[in-house]
C-alpha positions as CSV (number, residue, x, y, z in Angstrom):
1,M,-10.0,-112.2,-32.8
2,S,-13.1,-110.0,-33.1
3,E,-14.2,-108.1,-36.2
4,N,-13.9,-104.4,-36.3
5,P,-17.2,-102.5,-36.0
6,P,-18.3,-100.8,-39.2
7,P,-17.4,-97.1,-39.7
8,T,-19.9,-94.7,-38.2
9,A,-22.8,-93.8,-40.5
10,L,-23.2,-90.2,-41.4
11,V,-26.9,-90.8,-42.1
12,T,-29.3,-93.4,-40.7
13,V,-32.4,-94.2,-42.7
14,E,-35.2,-95.5,-40.4
15,A,-37.2,-98.2,-42.0
16,R,-38.3,-100.4,-39.0
17,G,-41.9,-101.4,-39.4
18,C,-41.7,-101.2,-43.2
19,K,-42.0,-104.2,-45.5
20,C,-40.0,-104.9,-48.6
21,P,-39.3,-103.0,-50.8
22,I,-39.6,-99.8,-48.6
23,P,-36.2,-100.1,-46.8
24,I,-34.4,-100.2,-50.2
25,I,-36.5,-97.4,-51.7
26,R,-35.7,-95.2,-48.7
27,L,-32.0,-96.1,-49.0
28,A,-32.0,-95.2,-52.7
29,Q,-33.8,-91.9,-52.0
30,R,-31.4,-90.8,-49.3
31,L,-28.0,-92.2,-50.6
32,H,-27.1,-88.8,-52.1
33,E,-27.1,-87.3,-48.6
34,V,-23.7,-88.8,-47.9
35,P,-20.5,-88.1,-49.9
36,I,-18.9,-90.7,-52.0
37,G,-16.9,-93.0,-49.8
38,A,-19.0,-92.3,-46.7
39,V,-21.3,-94.7,-44.9
40,I,-25.1,-94.7,-44.7
41,A,-27.1,-97.1,-42.4
42,V,-30.6,-98.4,-42.8
43,T,-32.4,-99.8,-39.8
44,A,-35.0,-102.4,-40.7
45,D,-36.8,-105.2,-39.0
46,D,-38.3,-106.9,-42.1
47,P,-36.5,-110.3,-42.4
48,A,-36.3,-109.7,-46.2
49,A,-33.9,-106.8,-45.6
50,S,-31.1,-109.3,-44.6
51,P,-30.7,-110.7,-48.2
52,D,-32.2,-107.8,-50.1
53,I,-30.0,-104.9,-48.9
54,P,-26.7,-106.7,-49.7
55,A,-28.1,-107.8,-53.0
56,W,-29.1,-104.2,-53.9
57,C,-25.6,-103.1,-53.0
58,R,-24.0,-105.7,-55.3
59,M,-26.5,-104.7,-58.1
60,K,-25.8,-101.0,-57.7
61,M,-22.1,-101.4,-57.0
62,H,-22.1,-99.9,-53.5
63,E,-20.1,-101.7,-50.7
64,F,-22.2,-103.6,-48.2
65,L,-20.2,-103.4,-44.9
66,A,-22.2,-105.1,-42.2
67,E,-25.4,-106.1,-40.6
68,V,-25.4,-105.1,-37.0
69,P,-28.1,-106.3,-34.6
70,A,-30.3,-103.5,-33.4
71,H,-33.4,-104.0,-31.3
72,P,-35.7,-104.5,-33.1
73,G,-34.1,-105.6,-36.3
74,S,-30.7,-104.7,-37.7
75,A,-28.7,-101.7,-38.9
76,F,-27.3,-102.3,-42.4
77,H,-24.1,-100.3,-43.1
78,I,-23.4,-99.3,-46.7
79,R,-20.5,-97.4,-48.2
80,R,-21.5,-95.1,-51.1
81,M,-19.2,-95.8,-54.0
82,Y,-20.3,-93.3,-56.6
């Protein structure tokens, strides 16, 4: 049984080519662009994004949904909770 794909992101924050902490800073700056309960995605190719974005979500109490491979890097899907 395959996992369902994450919900479609209303906003995608482009952070490929940026090193930590820029992907998280860009996410934090643009999170308000989606309504509460909606999904925002961050594209990043810095290996540090894989542990850092889910950790930021836990710390800020937003829901980390998925890391989806995207060439290059990944798209990280986050549900805004407040």
